[in-house]
C-alpha positions as CSV (number, residue, x, y, z in Angstrom):
1,M,-86.0,68.1,48.7
2,L,-83.6,70.6,47.1
3,T,-84.1,74.2,48.3
4,I,-82.7,77.6,47.4
5,D,-80.5,77.5,50.4
6,D,-79.1,74.1,49.2
7,I,-78.4,75.7,45.8
8,K,-76.6,78.6,47.4
9,K,-74.2,76.2,49.2
10,L,-73.6,74.2,46.0
11,I,-72.7,77.2,43.9
12,A,-70.6,79.0,46.6
13,K,-67.3,77.9,45.0
14,D,-68.2,78.5,41.3
15,E,-68.1,75.8,38.6
16,T,-66.2,72.6,39.4
17,R,-65.7,69.2,37.8
18,T,-69.1,68.2,39.2
19,L,-71.0,71.5,38.8
20,E,-72.1,73.3,35.6
21,L,-74.0,76.7,35.8
22,K,-76.0,78.3,33.0
23,R,-77.9,81.6,32.9
24,T,-80.9,80.3,31.0
25,T,-82.1,77.4,28.8
26,G,-80.9,79.5,25.9
27,E,-77.7,77.6,26.6
28,L,-79.5,74.3,26.7
29,H,-77.3,72.6,24.1
30,K,-74.1,73.5,25.9
31,G,-75.6,72.5,29.1
32,M,-76.5,69.0,27.8
33,E,-72.9,68.6,26.5
34,A,-71.9,69.1,30.1
35,A,-74.5,66.6,31.3
36,C,-73.1,64.0,28.9
37,A,-69.6,64.8,30.3
38,F,-70.9,64.2,33.9
39,L,-72.3,60.8,32.9
40,N,-68.9,59.9,31.4
41,S,-66.9,61.3,34.4
42,D,-67.8,61.6,38.0
43,G,-71.4,62.8,37.8
44,G,-72.5,66.3,38.7
45,W,-75.2,69.0,38.8
46,L,-76.4,71.0,35.8
47,M,-78.3,74.2,36.8
48,F,-80.1,76.9,34.8
49,G,-81.0,80.3,36.3
50,I,-77.6,81.2,37.7
51,A,-75.8,84.3,36.5
52,P,-72.0,84.3,35.9
53,S,-71.6,86.4,39.0
54,L,-73.1,83.3,40.9
55,K,-76.3,85.3,41.6
56,I,-79.4,83.2,41.6
57,I,-81.7,85.0,39.0
58,G,-83.9,82.1,38.0
59,Q,-85.8,82.0,34.7
60,N,-89.4,82.0,33.6
61,V,-90.5,78.4,33.0
62,T,-93.4,77.6,30.6
63,D,-94.7,74.3,29.2
64,N,-92.6,74.9,26.2
65,T,-89.5,75.2,28.4
66,R,-90.2,71.9,30.0
67,Q,-90.7,70.2,26.6
68,E,-87.4,71.7,25.4
69,V,-85.5,70.2,28.4
70,A,-87.2,66.8,27.9
71,N,-86.4,66.7,24.2
72,A,-82.8,67.6,24.9
73,L,-82.5,64.8,27.5
74,R,-83.8,62.3,24.8
75,K,-80.8,63.1,22.7
76,I,-78.5,61.5,25.3
77,E,-77.7,57.9,24.5
78,P,-78.0,55.3,26.1
79,A,-81.3,56.6,27.4
80,I,-81.3,57.9,31.0
81,D,-83.9,58.4,33.6
82,V,-83.3,61.6,35.6
83,E,-85.5,63.9,37.7
84,V,-85.6,67.5,36.6
85,K,-86.2,69.8,39.6
86,Y,-87.8,73.2,39.3
87,I,-87.1,75.2,42.4
88,E,-89.2,78.4,42.6
89,L,-87.5,81.7,43.8
90,P,-89.4,82.9,46.9
91,E,-89.1,86.6,45.9
92,K,-89.9,86.0,42.2
93,P,-93.0,84.1,41.5
94,D,-93.0,81.9,38.3
95,Y,-89.2,82.2,38.2
96,Y,-87.3,78.9,38.8
97,V,-83.9,77.4,39.1
98,I,-83.8,74.3,36.9
99,A,-81.5,71.6,38.5
100,I,-80.7,68.2,37.2
101,Y,-78.3,65.7,38.8
102,F,-76.5,63.2,36.5
103,D,-75.0,60.1,38.1
104,S,-71.9,58.6,36.5
105,N,-73.1,55.1,37.3
106,N,-69.5,53.9,37.4
107,F,-69.3,53.8,33.6
108,R,-71.3,50.6,33.4
109,N,-73.7,51.9,30.7
110,G,-71.3,54.2,28.9
111,P,-69.9,55.8,27.0
112,Y,-72.7,58.3,26.8
113,S,-73.2,60.7,23.9
114,F,-75.3,63.8,23.3
115,D,-76.5,64.5,19.8
116,G,-74.1,61.9,18.4
117,R,-70.9,63.1,20.2
118,A,-69.3,61.9,23.5
119,F,-68.0,64.3,26.1
120,Y,-66.0,64.1,29.3
121,K,-64.8,66.4,32.0
122,V,-61.3,67.8,32.2
123,E,-61.3,69.6,35.5
124,S,-64.2,72.1,35.2
125,T,-64.3,72.1,31.4
126,T,-66.2,70.0,29.0
127,A,-64.2,68.3,26.2
128,L,-64.9,65.9,23.3
129,M,-63.9,62.4,24.3
130,P,-60.8,61.1,22.4
131,R,-61.4,58.0,20.3
132,Q,-59.1,55.8,22.4
133,M,-60.9,56.7,25.6
134,Y,-64.3,56.1,23.8
135,E,-63.1,52.6,22.7
136,E,-61.9,51.8,26.2
137,R,-65.3,52.8,27.7
138,L,-67.1,50.6,25.1
139,K,-64.9,47.7,26.3
140,L,-65.7,48.4,29.9
141,C,-69.5,48.5,29.5
142,N,-69.5,45.3,27.4
143,P,-66.2,43.5,27.9
144,Q,-67.3,40.3,26.1
145,R,-68.4,42.1,23.0
146,F,-65.6,44.6,22.6
147,S,-62.7,42.7,24.2
148,W,-59.6,42.8,21.8
149,E,-58.1,39.7,23.3
150,N,-61.3,37.7,23.0
151,T,-62.0,38.7,19.4
152,P,-61.9,35.6,17.0
153,N,-59.3,36.1,14.2
154,P,-59.8,34.0,11.1
155,E,-56.3,34.8,10.0
156,I,-54.8,32.8,12.9
157,T,-54.3,29.1,12.3
158,V,-52.7,26.3,14.3
159,D,-49.6,26.6,12.0
160,D,-49.1,30.1,13.5
161,I,-48.9,28.8,17.0
162,D,-45.7,27.6,18.8
163,T,-47.0,24.2,19.9
164,E,-44.0,23.4,22.0
165,L,-44.6,26.6,24.0
166,L,-48.3,25.5,24.2
167,Y,-47.4,22.1,25.6
168,Q,-44.9,23.6,28.0
169,T,-47.5,26.0,29.4
170,L,-49.9,23.1,29.9
171,H,-47.1,21.1,31.7
172,D,-46.2,24.0,33.9
173,G,-49.8,24.7,34.8
174,I,-50.2,21.1,35.9
175,G,-47.0,21.3,37.9
176,S,-48.2,24.5,39.5
177,R,-51.5,22.7,40.3
178,R,-53.5,25.4,38.5
179,I,-54.5,23.0,35.7
180,H,-56.0,19.6,36.6
181,A,-53.7,16.7,36.0
182,S,-56.2,15.1,33.7
183,A,-55.3,17.7,31.0
184,M,-52.0,15.9,30.6
185,T,-53.7,13.5,28.1
186,L,-54.4,16.5,25.7
187,Q,-52.4,16.3,22.5
188,D,-54.4,18.3,20.0
189,P,-53.2,22.0,20.1
190,A,-56.7,23.2,19.4
191,K,-58.0,21.4,22.5
192,I,-55.2,22.8,24.6
193,M,-56.0,26.3,23.4
194,L,-59.6,25.7,24.2
195,K,-58.6,24.5,27.7
196,L,-56.5,27.7,28.2
197,G,-59.4,29.9,27.0
198,V,-57.7,31.3,23.9
199,A,-59.9,29.4,21.3
200,R,-63.6,28.8,20.9
201,R,-65.5,25.5,20.6
202,D,-66.2,26.3,16.9
203,G,-62.4,26.2,16.3
204,M,-61.9,29.9,15.9
205,I,-58.7,31.1,17.5
206,L,-58.7,34.4,19.5
207,N,-56.3,37.3,19.3
208,A,-55.0,36.3,22.7
209,A,-53.6,33.1,21.3
210,N,-51.4,34.9,18.8
211,V,-49.8,37.3,21.3
212,L,-49.3,34.5,23.9
213,F,-48.2,31.6,21.7
214,G,-47.6,33.0,18.2
215,K,-44.4,32.0,16.4
216,E,-44.2,35.5,14.7
217,P,-47.1,37.4,16.4
218,T,-46.1,40.8,14.9
219,L,-47.1,39.5,11.4
220,L,-50.7,39.9,12.4
221,H,-50.4,42.3,15.4
222,T,-47.6,44.9,14.9
223,Q,-48.1,46.2,18.4
224,C,-47.0,42.9,19.9
225,K,-43.5,44.1,20.8
226,I,-41.6,45.7,23.7
227,R,-38.7,48.2,23.5
228,L,-35.7,47.9,25.9
229,A,-33.0,50.5,26.4
230,R,-30.1,51.3,28.7
231,F,-29.2,54.9,28.5
232,E,-26.0,56.7,29.5
233,G,-26.6,59.1,32.4
234,I,-30.1,60.2,33.5
235,D,-31.7,61.2,30.1
236,K,-32.3,59.8,26.7
237,R,-29.5,61.5,24.8
238,E,-27.1,58.6,24.6
239,F,-27.8,54.9,24.3
240,R,-25.6,52.3,25.9
241,D,-27.7,49.4,24.7
242,Q,-31.1,49.0,23.1
243,T,-33.2,46.3,21.5
244,V,-36.8,45.5,20.4
245,C,-38.3,42.1,21.2
246,E,-41.0,41.2,18.7
247,G,-41.7,37.8,20.1
248,N,-44.8,36.5,21.9
249,L,-45.5,37.6,25.5
250,F,-43.6,34.8,27.1
251,E,-40.6,35.6,25.0
252,Q,-41.0,39.3,25.9
253,Y,-41.1,38.3,29.6
254,D,-37.8,36.5,29.2
255,A,-36.3,39.3,27.2
256,V,-37.1,41.9,29.9
257,M,-35.7,39.7,32.7
258,D,-32.5,39.0,30.8
259,F,-32.1,42.7,30.0
260,C,-32.5,43.7,33.6
261,L,-30.1,41.0,34.8
262,K,-27.5,42.3,32.3
263,H,-27.8,46.0,33.2
264,L,-28.7,46.1,36.9
265,N,-25.5,45.5,38.9
266,L,-25.3,43.0,41.7
267,S,-24.2,44.1,45.1
268,G,-23.3,41.9,48.0
269,R,-22.9,41.7,51.7
270,M,-21.5,39.1,54.1
271,D,-24.2,37.4,56.1
272,S,-22.5,35.0,58.6
273,K,-20.2,33.0,56.3
274,F,-22.2,33.3,53.2
275,R,-22.3,36.2,50.6
276,Q,-25.8,37.5,49.9
277,D,-26.1,39.2,46.4
278,T,-29.0,41.4,45.4
279,L,-29.8,43.3,42.2
280,T,-30.0,47.1,42.3
281,V,-33.7,46.7,42.0
282,P,-35.3,43.7,43.7
283,Y,-36.0,40.8,41.4
284,E,-39.6,40.5,42.8
285,A,-40.3,44.2,41.8
286,I,-38.9,43.6,38.3
287,K,-41.0,40.5,37.8
288,E,-44.2,42.0,39.0
289,A,-43.7,45.2,37.0
290,T,-43.0,43.2,33.9
291,I,-46.1,41.0,34.3
292,N,-48.2,44.2,34.8
293,M,-46.8,45.5,31.5
294,L,-47.7,42.3,29.6
295,C,-51.1,41.5,31.2
296,H,-52.6,45.0,31.7
297,R,-51.6,46.8,28.5
298,S,-54.0,48.2,26.0
299,W,-54.0,46.5,22.6
300,N,-56.3,48.8,20.8
301,A,-53.7,51.3,19.5
302,E,-51.3,49.7,17.1
303,N,-48.8,52.6,17.4
304,T,-48.2,52.3,21.2
305,T,-46.1,49.6,22.8
306,P,-44.6,49.0,26.2
307,S,-41.1,50.0,27.0
308,L,-38.4,49.5,29.7
309,A,-35.7,52.2,30.1
310,I,-32.8,51.9,32.5
311,Y,-30.8,55.0,33.5
312,D,-28.0,55.6,35.9
313,D,-30.4,56.5,38.7
314,R,-33.7,54.7,37.9
315,I,-35.6,52.2,35.9
316,V,-38.8,53.2,34.2
317,F,-41.6,50.8,33.0
318,Q,-44.0,52.5,30.5
319,N,-47.2,50.7,29.5
320,P,-50.0,51.8,27.2
321,G,-53.2,51.7,29.2
322,A,-54.9,53.1,32.3
323,F,-56.3,52.1,35.6
324,P,-59.9,51.0,35.7
325,P,-62.2,54.1,35.7
326,G,-63.0,55.3,39.2
327,T,-59.8,53.8,40.6
328,T,-56.2,54.9,41.2
329,W,-53.1,52.9,41.8
330,Q,-53.4,53.4,45.6
331,D,-56.6,51.3,45.5
332,F,-54.5,48.3,44.5
333,V,-52.0,48.5,47.5
334,D,-52.6,46.6,50.7
335,D,-55.4,44.5,49.1
336,Q,-57.9,47.4,49.1
337,I,-59.3,46.2,45.9
338,G,-59.2,42.8,44.1
339,S,-57.7,41.9,40.7
340,L,-59.1,43.9,37.8
341,P,-57.0,42.8,34.8
342,A,-57.4,44.8,31.6
343,N,-56.9,41.5,29.7
344,P,-58.4,38.7,31.9
345,T,-57.8,36.0,29.3
346,I,-54.1,36.8,28.9
347,A,-53.7,37.2,32.7
348,N,-55.4,33.9,33.3
349,V,-52.9,32.1,31.1
350,F,-50.0,33.7,33.0
351,Y,-51.7,32.7,36.2
352,R,-52.4,29.1,35.2
353,R,-48.8,28.7,34.0
354,G,-47.6,29.7,37.5
355,T,-45.9,32.9,36.4
356,M,-48.3,35.4,38.2
357,E,-50.7,35.6,41.1
358,A,-54.4,36.1,40.5
359,W,-55.3,38.5,43.3
360,G,-54.1,41.9,42.2
361,R,-51.1,42.0,44.5
362,G,-48.6,43.2,42.0
363,I,-48.4,46.9,43.0
364,G,-48.3,46.0,46.7
365,L,-45.5,43.5,46.1
366,I,-43.5,46.0,44.1
367,M,-43.8,48.6,46.9
368,K,-43.0,46.0,49.6
369,S,-39.9,44.6,48.0
370,C,-38.5,48.1,47.3
371,R,-39.2,49.2,50.9
372,E,-37.4,46.1,52.2
373,Q,-34.3,46.8,50.1
374,G,-34.2,50.4,51.3
375,L,-35.2,52.0,48.0
376,P,-37.3,55.1,47.6
377,A,-41.0,54.4,47.2
378,P,-41.8,53.7,43.5
379,E,-43.6,56.4,41.6
380,I,-46.6,55.7,39.5
381,R,-47.9,58.4,37.1
382,V,-50.7,58.2,34.4
383,V,-49.7,60.3,31.4
384,A,-52.3,59.3,28.8
385,P,-52.1,57.0,27.0
386,F,-49.4,55.5,29.2
387,V,-48.9,54.4,32.8
388,N,-45.4,55.0,34.0
389,L,-43.8,53.1,36.9
390,T,-40.4,54.6,38.1
391,I,-38.2,52.8,40.6
392,R,-35.2,54.9,41.7
393,F,-32.0,53.4,42.9
394,R,-30.8,53.8,46.5
395,N,-29.4,57.3,47.2
396,A,-30.2,58.3,43.6
397,D,-31.6,61.7,44.7
398,T,-28.6,62.5,47.1
399,P,-27.0,65.7,45.9
400,S,-23.3,65.9,45.2
401,H,-21.1,67.6,47.8
402,T,-17.5,68.7,48.1
403,P,-15.4,66.1,49.9
404,S,-13.9,67.0,53.2
405,D,-10.4,66.1,52.0
406,G,-10.5,69.0,49.6
407,G,-10.6,66.8,46.5
408,S,-12.9,67.5,43.6
409,T,-16.6,66.6,43.6
410,P,-17.1,63.3,41.8
411,S,-18.8,63.7,38.4
412,H,-22.0,61.9,37.6
413,K,-20.2,59.4,35.3
414,D,-17.6,58.7,38.1
415,M,-20.5,57.8,40.4
416,H,-22.0,55.5,37.7
417,P,-19.1,53.9,35.8
418,K,-19.9,52.1,32.5
419,S,-20.8,48.5,32.7
420,N,-18.6,45.9,31.0
421,F,-21.8,44.3,29.6
422,T,-21.1,40.9,31.1
423,S,-24.2,38.9,30.2
424,P,-26.1,36.9,32.8
425,Q,-25.1,33.7,31.0
426,D,-21.4,34.5,31.2
427,K,-21.8,35.2,34.9
428,V,-23.2,31.7,35.3
429,F,-20.4,30.1,33.4
430,E,-17.8,32.0,35.5
431,F,-19.6,31.3,38.7
432,C,-19.8,27.5,37.9
433,K,-16.1,27.0,37.5
434,S,-16.6,25.2,40.8
435,P,-19.8,23.1,41.1
436,K,-22.9,25.1,42.1
437,S,-26.5,24.2,42.8
438,I,-29.5,25.8,41.3
439,A,-30.1,27.7,44.6
440,E,-26.6,29.1,44.6
441,I,-26.8,30.1,40.9
442,A,-30.2,31.8,41.6
443,A,-28.8,33.7,44.6
444,M,-25.8,34.8,42.6
445,L,-28.1,36.3,39.9
446,G,-30.3,37.9,42.6
447,V,-33.3,35.8,41.4
448,N,-35.7,33.8,43.6
449,D,-37.3,31.9,40.7
450,R,-35.2,28.7,40.6
451,R,-37.4,27.1,37.9
452,W,-36.9,30.1,35.6
453,V,-33.1,30.1,36.2
454,R,-32.9,26.3,35.4
455,K,-34.9,26.8,32.2
456,K,-33.0,29.9,31.0
457,Y,-29.4,29.4,32.1
458,I,-28.9,25.7,32.8
459,V,-30.9,23.3,30.6
460,P,-30.0,24.9,27.2
461,F,-26.2,24.5,27.9
462,I,-26.0,21.0,29.4
463,G,-23.4,19.1,27.4
464,T,-22.0,22.1,25.7
465,R,-21.0,24.6,28.4
466,L,-22.3,23.0,31.6
467,Q,-22.3,19.5,33.0
468,M,-24.1,17.8,35.8
469,T,-22.2,16.4,38.8
470,I,-24.8,13.6,39.1
471,P,-25.7,12.9,35.4
472,D,-27.5,9.6,36.1
473,K,-29.9,11.4,38.4
474,P,-30.7,14.7,36.7
475,N,-33.5,15.5,39.2
476,S,-31.4,14.8,42.4
477,Q,-31.8,17.4,45.1
478,N,-28.0,17.2,45.4
479,Q,-27.4,18.0,41.8
480,K,-24.9,20.7,40.9
481,Y,-23.5,22.1,37.7
482,K,-20.0,22.8,36.6
483,T,-18.6,24.8,33.6
484,I,-17.0,22.7,30.9
485,S,-13.7,24.5,30.5
486,S,-11.9,22.4,27.9
487,S,-12.6,20.5,24.6
488,S,-11.8,17.2,26.3
489,E,-14.3,17.9,29.1
490,R,-16.8,18.8,26.4
491,E,-16.3,15.6,24.6
492,E,-16.5,13.6,27.8
493,S,-19.7,15.4,28.8
494,S,-21.3,14.5,25.5
495,Y,-21.0,10.8,26.3
496,L,-22.6,11.1,29.8
């Protein structure tokens, strides 16, 4: 039972994010706005009968007072059931402190509104809830009804879908043993989309299908794009390279990986008699950060898109969205919490294709791979409406110093010379002047996904720029690839 001594302890540090104090119920309307904010934030106490000086003065309570409080509570939607406590002051008979505790309920029934408007807490102040936050809360309380990705879209037809990509996803999923082999008999694109969860049994195609498999997804969803940039130096004043990928999510994934392979230098060390090459940032970290951008982004705002920016000292992944309410990024490290994808349908397709894991290990893998490569711990910041992930390069924060030989201090540009823009594909052609295996090519690129390397850098160029050393056994474990360096070799290869 709440006592006056308990109240003295609660108000000892003045108003906080979870405590709102009012002198009398003459401020009942403002008090209920704060109550709505508690419900939409972390919960808290609302008390009447406390002076601004934090002195407990109480107020006279009549039947009319109790009715006014009850009527004000009825204006909160969805309806709530709370206990209003009236604590009498020992030295002032008939004077009470009115105390009400509002539980946030982990946002399951929100967003709450009072008198038709929604509020939330910003530190100790009460503020109107922004529209985007309100829509996100609607989605959280009823994900099936308000999910953007699962919304049927009558404008999407099978003609808008890249059926070759659809078949390849099905084939890869079976190969990854995440789709049952019996699905191999499926030929109808509509049935494959149903199998992957991006279409309904009534034939309606979901928004998720367009952004995953659309031929030109931005025609219907202009936010389905990603911006990529390489800046000169450590700020955004000068571009070295930039592009915008407006393809579907699988095309965006390939575009990000290609861009990073192009602009993140390879460094090597001799391990026994073999050279071990690694990217400036671990491939595993790039892969997981990219998947997070594509699977956990918010789709509700058409004017916000993900972006990747590479500077001389860091790489920054910026994604529209937020962590689930009541959680922080630390909760997803070391398996403290399971997977909570913002777009479970999209994430499920990535998982079933074999591109991502399903257990919320992305952030932990990013941290682990950077630590193993000796990089500073990645930084994660939420700056609404974006989540920013920054990975700094090794020794990026080391200050310049005067050399002991009396020479001049190297300039920032001397420490980070301009790249010659050699593309990953050109690196492969140069590397394969002598026959190389898929494993050797992947190691040269600093990539551990051999299947992706084969798909991106080998198969499209067989017969034109590359040839197999064992052409009659294309799947041989001893297969190697060699650059076709002359027109005669190219002609010969075309007959193999």
